[in-house]
ROSENU-625762 format. One record per residue (C-alpha): residue number from 1; x, y, z. Coordinates in nm, 3 decimals, padded with zeros to 5 digits. Each point is the difference from the previous one (the first is absolute). Example, Ala and Ser with C-alpha at 12.3 -4.5 7.8 and 13.67 -1.06 7.14 Angstrom:
nr/east/north/up
1/01.230/-00.450/00.780
2/00.137/00.344/-00.066
This chain:
nr/east/north/up
1/-01.770/02.522/-08.437
2/00.021/-00.302/00.230
3/-00.017/-00.328/-00.176
4/-00.210/-00.276/00.161
5/00.193/-00.315/00.060
6/-00.190/-00.323/-00.028
7/00.157/-00.315/00.139
8/-00.015/-00.294/-00.226
9/-00.093/-00.345/00.119
10/00.364/-00.097/-00.034
11/00.103/00.290/00.226
12/-00.258/-00.091/00.263
13/00.109/-00.360/-00.011
14/00.365/00.099/00.031
15/-00.063/00.237/00.296
16/-00.217/-00.257/00.173
17/00.278/-00.250/-00.036
18/00.249/00.245/00.154
19/-00.243/00.078/00.284
20/-00.051/-00.364/00.094
21/00.369/-00.072/-00.033
22/00.060/00.286/00.245
23/-00.269/-00.124/00.242
24/00.116/-00.361/-00.017
25/00.363/00.111/00.038
26/-00.092/00.201/00.310
27/-00.190/-00.294/00.145
28/00.286/-00.238/-00.081
29/00.251/00.247/00.143
30/-00.197/00.043/00.321
31/-00.051/-00.376/00.020
32/00.371/-00.056/-00.057
33/00.087/00.255/00.269
34/-00.243/-00.158/00.244
35/00.138/-00.348/-00.072
36/00.356/00.131/00.036
37/-00.098/00.166/00.326
38/-00.157/-00.324/00.116
39/00.325/-00.185/-00.072
40/00.194/00.258/00.200
41/00.184/00.167/-00.289
42/-00.057/00.339/00.164
43/00.067/-00.124/00.349
44/-00.119/-00.290/00.212
45/-00.367/-00.013/00.091
46/-00.105/-00.099/00.350
47/-00.100/-00.364/00.029
48/-00.327/-00.111/00.154
49/00.196/-00.087/00.314
50/00.130/00.357/00.004
51/-00.356/00.125/-00.027
52/-00.104/-00.232/00.282
53/00.282/00.136/00.213
54/00.068/00.355/-00.116
55/00.326/00.145/00.125
56/-00.084/00.295/00.221
57/00.151/00.139/00.315
58/-00.253/-00.086/00.266
59/00.035/00.163/00.340
60/00.005/-00.233/00.299
61/-00.278/00.095/00.240
62/00.028/-00.002/00.381
63/-00.322/-00.075/00.187
64/-00.080/00.068/00.365
65/-00.190/-00.248/00.215
66/-00.317/00.206/-00.053
67/00.032/-00.031/-00.380
68/00.131/00.351/-00.061
69/00.281/00.068/-00.245
70/00.295/00.128/00.200
71/00.205/00.073/-00.309
72/00.178/-00.151/-00.298
73/00.347/-00.085/-00.125
74/00.038/00.104/-00.361
75/00.198/00.120/-00.297
76/-00.331/00.094/-00.154
77/-00.279/00.043/00.252
78/-00.227/-00.255/-00.165
79/-00.232/-00.261/00.151
80/-00.270/-00.199/-00.176
81/-00.371/00.001/00.069
82/-00.280/-00.233/-00.113
83/-00.287/00.105/-00.228
84/-00.259/-00.041/00.274
85/00.196/00.245/00.214
86/-00.010/00.279/-00.260
87/-00.288/00.247/00.008
88/-00.225/-00.009/-00.312
89/00.056/00.377/-00.011
90/00.363/-00.059/-00.096
91/-00.093/-00.250/-00.272
92/-00.266/00.231/-00.140
93/00.225/00.307/00.002
94/00.273/-00.195/-00.178
95/-00.229/-00.141/-00.271
96/-00.177/00.333/-00.056
97/00.334/00.171/-00.053
98/00.226/-00.258/-00.161
99/-00.214/-00.269/-00.165
100/-00.381/00.023/-00.005
101/-00.033/-00.323/-00.204
102/00.239/-00.193/00.225
103/-00.263/-00.264/00.080
104/-00.083/-00.055/-00.368
105/00.327/-00.016/-00.193
106/00.258/-00.279/-00.007
107/00.304/00.206/00.084
108/-00.005/00.222/-00.309
109/-00.280/00.251/-00.057
110/-00.004/00.021/-00.382
111/-00.279/00.254/-00.006
112/00.197/00.229/00.229
113/00.321/-00.066/-00.193
114/-00.146/00.120/-00.333
115/-00.166/00.298/00.172
116/00.327/00.102/00.160
117/00.176/-00.050/-00.336
118/-00.241/00.250/-00.154
119/00.051/00.251/00.282
120/00.377/-00.025/-00.037
121/-00.030/00.064/-00.376
122/-00.177/00.330/00.067
123/00.255/00.100/00.263
124/-00.181/-00.099/00.321
125/00.229/-00.237/00.185
126/-00.180/-00.274/00.189
127/00.112/-00.321/00.168
128/-00.140/-00.324/-00.132
129/00.126/-00.248/00.258
130/-00.256/-00.199/00.193
131/00.043/-00.084/00.367
132/00.120/-00.345/-00.106
133/00.258/00.151/-00.233
134/00.121/00.237/00.271
135/00.033/-00.296/00.237
136/00.195/-00.188/-00.268
137/00.238/00.293/-00.032
138/00.041/00.021/00.379
139/00.079/-00.372/00.023
140/00.274/-00.026/-00.263
141/00.149/00.350/-00.012
142/00.177/00.144/00.302
143/00.076/00.321/-00.191
144/-00.360/00.076/-00.098
145/-00.121/00.133/-00.335
146/00.274/00.063/-00.260
147/00.018/00.358/-00.129
148/00.174/-00.087/-00.329
149/-00.241/-00.101/-00.279
150/00.239/-00.265/-00.132
151/00.020/-00.160/00.343
152/-00.367/00.056/00.079
153/-00.129/-00.201/-00.297
154/00.148/-00.339/00.105
155/-00.084/00.082/00.362
156/-00.362/00.063/-00.103
157/-00.012/-00.330/-00.186
158/00.131/-00.184/00.307
159/-00.261/00.182/00.205
160/-00.277/-00.124/-00.233
161/00.118/-00.362/00.008
162/00.040/-00.007/00.377
163/-00.340/00.167/00.042
164/-00.165/-00.277/-00.200
165/00.185/-00.261/00.209
166/-00.118/00.166/00.318
167/-00.362/00.005/-00.116
168/00.016/-00.371/-00.088
169/00.143/-00.106/00.333
170/-00.156/00.237/00.254
171/-00.343/00.128/00.088
172/-00.085/00.369/-00.028
173/00.003/00.025/00.381
174/00.351/-00.146/00.016
175/00.127/00.232/-00.275
176/-00.130/00.320/00.155
177/00.126/-00.110/00.342
178/00.348/-00.069/-00.139
179/-00.006/00.339/-00.168
180/-00.093/00.185/00.319
181/00.268/-00.193/00.189
182/00.277/00.100/-00.243
183/-00.054/00.368/-00.086
184/00.197/00.288/00.150
185/-00.204/00.259/00.191
186/00.293/00.224/00.090
187/00.138/00.092/00.342
188/00.164/-00.343/00.019
189/-00.338/-00.173/-00.018
190/-00.026/-00.296/-00.236
191/-00.335/-00.173/-00.028
192/-00.345/00.103/00.121
193/00.053/-00.128/00.353
194/00.303/00.217/00.060
195/-00.164/00.297/-00.173
196/-00.315/-00.019/00.214
197/00.211/-00.005/00.314
198/00.235/00.278/-00.115
199/-00.254/00.254/-00.125
200/-00.310/-00.073/00.209
201/00.122/-00.215/00.293
202/-00.253/-00.269/-00.089
203/-00.033/-00.331/-00.181
204/-00.098/-00.058/-00.366
205/-00.334/-00.144/00.111
206/-00.103/00.328/00.166
207/00.083/00.245/-00.279
208/-00.296/00.217/-00.097
209/-00.065/00.130/-00.356
210/00.189/00.328/00.053
211/00.304/-00.171/00.156
212/-00.002/-00.261/-00.276
213/-00.010/00.273/-00.265
214/00.300/00.174/00.159
215/00.206/-00.320/-00.005
216/-00.098/-00.096/-00.355
217/00.077/00.356/-00.105
218/00.359/-00.038/00.118
219/00.056/-00.275/-00.259
220/-00.003/00.255/-00.283
221/00.314/00.154/00.151
222/00.136/-00.075/00.345
223/00.162/00.341/00.026
224/-00.234/00.219/-00.207
225/-00.315/-00.127/00.173
226/00.149/-00.064/00.343
227/-00.245/00.119/00.267
228/00.294/00.104/00.219
229/00.217/00.175/-00.260
230/-00.270/00.137/-00.231
231/-00.326/00.000/00.197
232/-00.184/00.231/-00.245
233/00.075/-00.224/-00.299
234/-00.090/-00.305/00.207
235/-00.331/00.158/00.097
236/-00.081/00.079/-00.364
237/00.091/-00.351/-00.111
238/-00.208/-00.149/00.282
239/-00.306/00.202/-00.105
240/00.043/-00.106/-00.363
241/00.008/-00.366/00.106
242/-00.307/00.046/00.220
243/-00.181/00.141/-00.303
244/00.109/-00.299/-00.210
245/-00.125/-00.235/00.272
246/-00.335/00.174/-00.017
247/-00.006/-00.023/-00.381
248/00.049/-00.376/00.024
249/-00.273/-00.023/00.269
250/00.241/-00.116/00.269
251/-00.123/00.285/00.218
252/-00.288/00.241/-00.036
253/00.040/00.350/-00.144
254/-00.113/00.142/00.335
255/00.269/-00.195/00.183
256/00.266/00.110/-00.247
257/-00.099/00.368/00.028
258/-00.005/-00.020/00.379
259/00.340/-00.170/00.024
260/00.154/00.248/-00.243
261/-00.067/00.277/00.253
262/00.206/-00.171/00.271
263/00.373/00.048/00.063
264/00.252/-00.282/-00.047
265/-00.022/-00.090/00.372
266/00.338/-00.171/00.006
267/00.116/-00.183/00.311
268/00.356/-00.014/-00.121
269/00.200/-00.273/00.172
270/00.328/-00.035/-00.191
271/00.177/-00.329/00.038
272/00.347/00.018/00.148
273/00.221/-00.234/00.198
274/00.047/00.291/00.242
275/-00.370/00.069/00.052
276/-00.306/-00.177/00.133
277/-00.040/-00.232/00.295
278/00.276/-00.210/00.153
279/00.285/00.127/-00.218
280/00.273/-00.133/00.229
281/-00.179/-00.331/00.036
282/-00.029/-00.038/-00.376
283/00.373/00.056/-00.044
284/00.090/-00.260/00.265
285/-00.257/-00.242/-00.140
286/00.147/00.022/-00.350
287/00.348/-00.095/00.120
288/-00.147/-00.282/00.209
289/-00.186/-00.150/-00.296
290/00.302/00.027/-00.229
291/00.216/-00.170/00.262
292/-00.258/-00.277/00.048
293/-00.016/-00.067/-00.376
294/00.377/-00.033/00.004
295/00.019/-00.222/00.309
296/-00.279/-00.232/-00.117
297/00.116/00.003/-00.365
298/-00.346/00.104/-00.118
299/00.003/00.071/-00.374
300/-00.242/00.022/-00.291
301/-00.077/-00.297/-00.225
302/00.268/00.107/-00.248
303/00.260/00.012/00.278
304/00.025/00.379/00.013
305/-00.030/00.192/00.325
306/-00.316/00.176/00.109
307/00.007/00.376/-00.028
308/-00.222/00.181/00.248
309/-00.003/00.309/-00.222
310/-00.120/-00.181/-00.313
311/-00.168/-00.333/00.074
312/-00.327/00.109/00.160
313/00.032/-00.199/00.321
314/-00.268/00.020/00.269
315/00.140/00.048/00.349
316/-00.219/-00.057/00.305
317/00.106/00.157/00.329
318/-00.127/00.018/00.358
319/-00.001/00.381/00.012
320/-00.339/00.151/00.085
321/-00.044/00.310/-00.216
322/-00.206/00.183/00.263
323/00.245/-00.068/00.282
324/00.285/00.097/-00.231
325/-00.168/00.331/-00.075
326/-00.070/00.065/00.369
327/00.362/-00.076/00.089
328/00.134/00.235/-00.268
329/-00.244/00.273/00.104
330/00.090/-00.037/00.368
331/00.369/00.029/-00.083
332/-00.044/00.306/-00.219
333/-00.227/00.176/00.248
334/00.235/-00.034/00.298
335/00.338/00.020/-00.172
336/-00.085/00.351/-00.119
337/-00.047/00.100/00.364
338/00.309/-00.187/00.119
339/00.220/00.149/-00.272
340/-00.112/00.346/00.104
341/00.090/-00.085/00.361
342/00.342/-00.117/-00.117
343/00.063/00.311/-00.207
344/-00.100/00.232/00.285
345/00.209/-00.207/00.241
346/00.314/00.063/-00.209
347/-00.081/00.359/-00.099
348/00.305/00.221/00.042
349/00.230/-00.296/00.065
350/00.237/-00.192/-00.225
351/-00.079/-00.374/00.014
352/00.310/-00.073/-00.212
353/00.250/00.152/00.239
354/00.226/-00.290/00.081
355/-00.176/-00.209/-00.268
356/00.170/00.149/-00.307
357/00.084/-00.347/-00.131
358/-00.372/-00.062/-00.053
359/-00.002/00.268/-00.268
360/00.305/-00.147/-00.172
361/-00.161/-00.346/00.006
362/-00.324/00.144/-00.133
363/00.180/00.166/-00.290
364/00.187/-00.316/-00.095
365/-00.317/-00.212/00.013
366/-00.204/00.240/-00.212
367/-00.091/-00.063/-00.363
368/00.139/00.343/-00.089
369/00.345/-00.090/00.131
370/00.004/-00.331/-00.188
371/-00.107/00.170/-00.325
372/00.264/00.270/00.033
373/00.264/-00.263/00.074
374/-00.096/-00.187/-00.317
375/00.043/00.324/-00.195
376/00.360/00.010/00.125
377/-00.024/00.299/00.232
378/00.255/00.033/00.279
379/-00.100/00.013/00.367
380/00.066/00.374/00.004
381/-00.227/00.054/-00.301
382/-00.269/-00.218/00.155
383/00.021/00.195/00.326
384/-00.043/00.324/-00.197
385/-00.302/-00.151/-00.178
386/-00.158/-00.085/00.336
387/00.055/00.359/00.114
388/-00.172/00.146/-00.309
389/-00.375/00.070/00.026
390/-00.210/-00.197/-00.248
391/-00.367/-00.060/-00.073
392/-00.138/-00.310/00.166
393/-00.318/-00.157/00.131
394/00.005/-00.093/00.368
395/-00.233/-00.194/00.226
396/-00.216/00.172/00.260
397/-00.307/-00.101/00.195
398/-00.186/00.277/-00.187
399/00.088/-00.166/-00.331
400/00.299/00.014/-00.232
401/00.165/00.341/-00.020
402/00.185/00.145/-00.300
403/00.284/00.210/00.135
404/00.350/00.135/-00.056
405/00.239/-00.164/00.244
406/00.361/-00.099/00.038
407/00.029/-00.378/-00.035
408/00.200/-00.010/00.325
409/-00.291/00.172/00.176
410/-00.239/-00.257/-00.143
411/00.216/-00.270/00.159
412/-00.037/00.172/00.338
413/-00.371/00.053/-00.060
414/-00.066/-00.367/-00.062
415/00.216/-00.106/00.296
416/-00.244/00.195/00.219
417/-00.311/-00.170/-00.139
418/-00.150/-00.249/00.247
419/-00.074/-00.345/-00.142
420/-00.265/-00.244/00.113
421/-00.120/-00.353/-00.071
422/-00.295/-00.213/00.110
423/-00.114/-00.360/-00.037
424/-00.321/-00.154/00.129
425/-00.086/-00.371/-00.011
426/-00.248/-00.261/00.115
427/00.180/-00.186/00.282
428/-00.185/-00.327/-00.059
429/00.036/-00.040/-00.377
430/00.321/00.199/-00.039
431/-00.162/00.201/-00.282
432/00.138/00.352/-00.037
433/-00.285/00.251/-00.036
434/00.188/00.330/-00.032
435/00.356/00.082/-00.104
436/00.132/00.356/-00.006
437/00.372/-00.020/-00.071
438/00.075/00.372/00.005
439/-00.141/00.349/-00.028
440/00.023/00.058/-00.377
441/00.115/-00.260/-00.253
442/00.075/00.257/-00.270
443/00.272/00.163/00.211
444/00.099/-00.269/00.250
445/00.013/-00.343/-00.164
446/00.146/-00.197/00.291
447/-00.255/-00.226/00.170
448/00.015/00.023/00.380
449/-00.244/-00.285/00.074
450/00.200/-00.301/-00.113
451/00.316/00.122/-00.170
452/00.114/00.236/00.275
453/00.103/-00.080/00.358
454/00.040/00.237/00.296
455/00.070/-00.040/00.371
456/-00.321/-00.112/00.166
457/00.049/00.154/00.343
458/-00.250/-00.086/00.271
459/-00.227/-00.189/-00.240
460/00.244/-00.291/00.066
461/-00.081/-00.008/00.374
462/-00.299/-00.235/-00.037
463/00.236/-00.274/-00.122
464/00.187/00.012/00.331
465/-00.318/00.016/00.208
466/-00.152/-00.288/-00.199
467/00.295/-00.223/00.087
468/-00.042/00.107/00.364
469/-00.371/-00.089/-00.001
470/00.081/-00.329/-00.169
471/00.244/-00.073/00.285
472/-00.268/00.041/00.265
473/00.015/00.369/00.085
474/-00.340/00.159/00.048
475/-00.097/00.334/-00.157
476/-00.074/00.096/00.361
477/00.353/-00.082/00.118
478/00.159/00.308/00.158
479/00.352/00.133/-00.055
480/00.164/00.309/00.150
481/00.041/00.268/-00.267
482/00.363/00.091/00.063
483/00.311/-00.011/-00.222
484/00.099/-00.358/-00.074
485/00.310/-00.159/-00.149
486/-00.021/-00.325/-00.196
487/00.295/-00.229/00.060
488/00.111/-00.344/-00.112
489/-00.054/00.060/-00.370
490/00.324/00.158/-00.112
491/00.078/00.352/00.114
492/-00.224/00.133/00.280
493/-00.277/00.211/-00.147
494/-00.195/00.279/00.169
495/-00.268/00.164/-00.213
496/-00.070/00.369/00.004
497/-00.352/00.093/00.093
498/-00.238/00.227/00.183
499/-00.221/-00.095/00.290
500/-00.359/00.070/-00.093
501/-00.119/-00.134/00.334
502/00.213/-00.074/00.304
503/-00.024/-00.307/00.218
504/-00.124/-00.345/-00.082
505/-00.183/-00.051/-00.326
506/-00.170/-00.308/-00.138
507/00.139/-00.136/-00.324
508/-00.315/00.123/-00.172
509/00.054/00.351/00.133
510/00.366/-00.010/-00.094
511/-00.080/-00.091/-00.360
512/-00.282/00.255/-00.015
513/00.234/00.277/00.116
514/00.291/-00.142/-00.208
515/00.238/-00.010/00.296
516/00.351/-00.103/-00.103
517/00.127/-00.106/00.344
518/-00.269/-00.260/00.060
519/00.035/-00.126/-00.357
520/00.371/-00.051/00.072
521/-00.093/-00.188/00.317
522/-00.221/-00.237/-00.202
523/00.280/-00.047/-00.253
524/00.230/-00.104/00.287
525/-00.248/-00.270/00.102
526/-00.060/-00.151/-00.346
527/00.323/00.071/-00.191
528/00.051/00.156/-00.344
529/00.028/-00.332/-00.185
530/-00.361/-00.093/00.080
531/-00.122/00.348/-00.096
532/00.188/-00.003/-00.331
533/-00.131/-00.349/-00.076
534/-00.359/00.111/00.063
535/00.041/00.305/-00.226
536/00.123/-00.225/-00.280
537/-00.289/-00.246/00.051
538/-00.236/00.294/-00.026
539/00.131/00.086/-00.344
540/00.278/00.255/00.049
541/00.228/-00.072/-00.295
542/00.268/00.262/00.073
543/00.287/-00.068/00.239
544/-00.099/-00.020/00.368
545/00.325/-00.058/00.192
546/-00.035/-00.165/00.344
547/00.112/00.308/00.194
548/-00.189/00.148/00.300
549/-00.055/00.328/-00.187
550/-00.248/-00.165/-00.239
551/-00.249/00.034/00.287
552/-00.016/00.371/-00.087
553/00.000/-00.053/-00.378
554/00.363/00.060/-00.090
555/-00.046/-00.219/-00.309
556/-00.157/00.107/-00.329
557/-00.310/-00.147/-00.162
558/-00.254/00.085/-00.267
559/-00.358/00.113/00.054
560/-00.099/-00.315/-00.189
561/00.180/-00.232/00.246
562/-00.107/00.187/00.312
563/-00.365/00.004/-00.102
564/00.013/-00.371/-00.073
565/00.164/-00.063/00.338
566/-00.269/00.186/00.196
567/-00.267/-00.197/-00.184
568/00.114/-00.312/00.187
569/-00.109/00.160/00.331
570/-00.353/00.042/-00.138
571/-00.009/-00.339/-00.174
572/00.054/-00.206/00.319
573/00.372/-00.035/-00.055
574/-00.017/-00.114/-00.362
575/00.211/00.209/-00.238
576/-00.150/00.008/-00.348
577/00.229/00.141/-00.263
578/-00.126/00.336/-00.128
579/-00.136/-00.075/-00.347
580/-00.096/00.253/-00.266
581/-00.007/-00.210/-00.318
582/-00.264/-00.270/-00.050
583/00.058/-00.118/-00.357
584/00.109/00.101/-00.349
585/-00.190/-00.105/-00.313
586/00.087/00.034/-00.368
587/-00.223/00.203/-00.231
588/-00.221/-00.305/-00.057
589/-00.061/-00.062/00.370
590/00.242/-00.290/00.045
591/00.159/00.006/00.345
592/00.378/00.039/-00.025
593/00.064/-00.019/00.374
594/-00.173/00.046/00.334
595/00.141/00.124/00.328
596/-00.073/-00.167/00.335
597/00.129/00.154/00.326
598/00.241/-00.181/00.230
599/-00.128/-00.073/00.349
600/00.214/-00.037/00.314
601/-00.104/-00.071/00.358
602/00.210/00.273/00.157
603/-00.147/00.041/00.347
604/-00.214/-00.170/00.261
605/-00.368/00.100/-00.054
606/-00.037/00.103/00.365
607/00.312/00.217/-00.022
608/-00.120/00.158/-00.324
609/-00.334/00.092/00.156
610/00.170/00.147/00.308
611/00.209/00.215/-00.235
612/-00.315/00.142/-00.161
613/-00.116/00.086/00.353
614/00.333/00.170/00.075
615/00.000/00.187/-00.331
616/-00.350/00.129/00.075
617/00.154/00.151/00.312
618/00.221/00.218/-00.221
619/-00.311/00.164/-00.143
620/-00.203/-00.002/00.321
621/00.258/00.156/00.231
622/00.336/00.028/-00.176
623/00.189/00.165/-00.282
624/-00.282/-00.065/-00.247
625/-00.273/00.154/00.216
626/-00.049/00.296/-00.232
627/-00.168/-00.244/-00.238
628/-00.287/00.015/00.251
629/-00.001/00.348/00.151
630/00.098/00.193/-00.315
631/-00.131/-00.211/-00.287
632/-00.298/-00.168/00.163
633/00.086/-00.362/-00.080
634/-00.149/-00.158/00.313
635/-00.067/-00.359/-00.106
636/00.246/-00.283/00.082
637/00.322/00.091/-00.178
638/00.355/-00.092/00.093
639/00.324/00.143/-00.117
640/00.358/00.097/00.065
641/00.177/00.325/-00.070
642/00.366/00.005/-00.094
643/00.256/00.280/-00.007
644/00.366/-00.061/-00.082
645/00.308/00.189/00.120
646/-00.009/00.374/-00.075
647/-00.363/-00.033/-00.115
648/00.119/-00.122/-00.341
649/-00.281/-00.252/-00.044
650/-00.358/00.009/00.122
651/-00.209/-00.318/00.000
652/-00.347/-00.110/00.096
653/-00.106/-00.362/-00.017
654/-00.377/-00.038/00.042
655/-00.207/-00.313/00.054
656/-00.374/-00.056/-00.026
657/-00.171/-00.340/-00.025
658/-00.027/00.029/-00.379
659/00.285/00.229/-00.103
660/00.363/00.042/00.099
661/00.162/00.321/-00.122
662/00.361/00.115/00.003
663/00.106/00.361/-00.058
664/00.345/00.161/-00.021
665/00.100/00.364/-00.037
666/00.344/00.158/-00.040
667/00.230/00.190/-00.235
668/00.212/-00.158/-00.272
669/00.306/00.028/00.226
670/-00.013/-00.081/00.370
671/00.220/00.304/00.071
672/-00.291/00.229/-00.093
673/-00.274/-00.021/00.264
674/-00.211/00.185/00.254
675/00.207/00.149/00.283
676/-00.256/-00.084/00.268
677/-00.165/-00.328/00.094
678/-00.330/00.179/00.050
679/-00.016/00.056/-00.376
680/00.217/-00.288/-00.122
681/-00.156/-00.289/00.193
682/-00.208/-00.259/-00.182
683/-00.309/00.117/00.186
684/00.026/00.328/-00.192
685/00.156/-00.107/-00.331
686/-00.175/-00.332/-00.071
687/-00.298/-00.062/00.231
688/-00.217/00.282/-00.143
689/00.014/-00.158/-00.345
690/-00.136/-00.323/00.142
691/-00.276/00.196/00.171
692/-00.102/00.163/-00.329
693/00.015/-00.333/-00.181
694/-00.193/-00.214/00.247
695/-00.274/00.259/00.048
696/-00.061/00.002/-00.375
697/-00.005/-00.381/00.001
698/-00.247/-00.017/00.289
699/-00.223/00.255/-00.172
700/-00.032/-00.223/-00.308
701/-00.234/-00.281/00.103
702/00.047/-00.174/-00.336
703/00.349/-00.108/00.114
704/-00.137/-00.206/00.288
705/00.263/00.119/00.249
706/-00.170/-00.001/00.339
707/00.093/00.154/00.335
708/-00.010/-00.323/00.201
709/00.260/-00.129/00.244
710/00.275/-00.254/-00.060
711/-00.106/-00.365/00.006
712/00.136/-00.225/00.270
713/00.188/-00.308/-00.116
714/-00.182/-00.335/-00.017
715/-00.050/-00.130/00.353
716/00.000/00.348/00.154
717/00.269/00.176/00.203
718/00.155/-00.149/00.314
719/00.244/00.286/00.064
720/-00.133/00.255/00.250
721/-00.043/00.342/-00.161
722/-00.172/00.174/00.293
723/00.293/00.134/00.204
724/-00.206/00.035/00.320
725/-00.096/-00.365/-00.027
726/00.361/-00.087/-00.083
727/00.126/00.181/00.312
728/-00.255/-00.167/00.222
729/00.083/-00.340/-00.147
730/00.372/00.056/00.054
731/-00.055/00.108/00.359
732/-00.225/-00.299/00.063
733/00.268/-00.238/-00.118
734/00.236/00.159/00.256
735/-00.225/-00.051/00.304
736/-00.244/00.280/-00.052
737/00.240/00.284/00.079
738/-00.093/00.329/-00.160
739/00.324/00.176/00.081
740/00.143/00.168/-00.307
741/00.345/-00.034/00.151
742/-00.041/-00.379/00.024
743/-00.142/-00.007/-00.352
744/00.302/00.187/-00.133
745/00.231/-00.245/00.175
746/-00.185/-00.295/-00.149
747/00.019/00.150/-00.351
748/00.374/00.053/00.038
749/00.013/00.381/00.005
């Protein structure tokens, strides 16, 4: 029989005493721990200054002239956004899921804490951290939430203290904005701005409720709820969040039910240094900025150097995102066709016969060779490795291809890939609008706009003709188109060439038809020193030796320099340095440096205008005529084709009143090229890309590029451009004779 036990008053008093001792001890212990945490016993707490300036890797953002993000430089792809630029849908989805009483508590939600404590006691694990606490953890812990209970307790206490500090010093809007700017959304996207761009190709301000729910859902587990890796889980999580948003009256039940029936609708745009617009330009720009910081000794307030990958700089460029896209599209569209022509042209033939050293050079320059050398392999072992088939991904115009290939065959394959580069600029301001440094940055990193130089061929001829015009020769002046030897400037020099049209040609016709003999004749009259000096004044930075052969482009130059040089013809003789960087600001908007272009008076305005007239002749009746009859570009456009020895390089320099564009095409090695000029000339390898580009530009009225003619220089033109009038004037000065024989005698033929 069970005996009833009755507690005496003394027992009750004793137990009550023990109970309160326990409670007070717990309170004192917790208080002691909190105080100890506050004094940094368990690790230093962030100061208020640290909270004001949280350490986070902010991506530096590159902006185009039309306020489009061209890309970022980053270790973590993170860029901040202001509260007013975040859609309310994001805020509502976050609060409904993570912290419904966010607007009411002071950093710690005690009601939720005790509720979660109860759930955990009965075996239902729940998180108790508020948004403010999660932000606190993000700000002072790079490693995230500790898994060990012993380590988690002091971390939790720090989290609580920092959360209270945050609530005292920041508004709710600032706290939730900081939170959304610091969280990881997976796929190398840190912060809501990067996430919106990566998953939906939009901005935070334009995110709808469903998109917002997807992104907030990722925060529960960047891998588990990733819409790209686990779309079904992501969809389920999104629908749960939509239901929570409806429960909190952020959206209606009808809206939630409707949105839950829709797919994820991703517009996945992963961030990569090898993807997106202007990849080559961004790589060149980064080196330029780093070099400028070094040259100008620009440092942060604490004396440390700026880091483009971490310091959240804002970089403003002259690139127009639409023109950039049109240029890249034009290149891709035509280079597919040209590569097919090249492949068919060499089908059944060995392009490396007699060029075996190219393969050896390619092997030694490859990353594979360098890696094998570092492993200590002998040359014989390396050669065997290159002869052994292996899995690899190779470039093609149909997309990357996974294949099994001998590494030595991949060397040959890439040697046969045609390369191309393009730059387009405003000739008056010097601002670069489009920059395509190569065909695929992932596989071919070398920039061919500014970093690379190639022989310029006949695109150099206008320099010689410009000096001739400047010395009083008329574009209507006639010269017999026969072989000519230049003497008096070192060894006698006779250029090779073909006669496109026999007999006497005007200088304008000779340039239009790219006739070497008449160009040599002009060089004889003006001398190579004057031509080389003009090329340098017009911005050619590479070596231009004062030899007669520079008339035909025996020297090398970059697309960047050549495009800048041609801009002086359009800009009334004034060379304005091609400029692509306007200014760089720190993350707070303070200007670190600005870039202003150099300006040089390179040429007489009258001469410059005459050269635009002569360059129009190239398109109207010369080597660039297919721009009109094949591609339908009939408005005033000038240009000059260029083809180097053995068809190794194809060029087209194009001028319009508002844009000057330079294009080069060729293989990595000059020894690999088209075997016929019909296919290898600049009119076939470069001009069509300009045609595709400029037609897209003209079709977009928002760009403001018109089809008008070139402006005459101030004061008009005194040089006679009408050759019939010129002939009559010349005959009149000689007594009215109209005899062509007498005219030829007078002109010195």
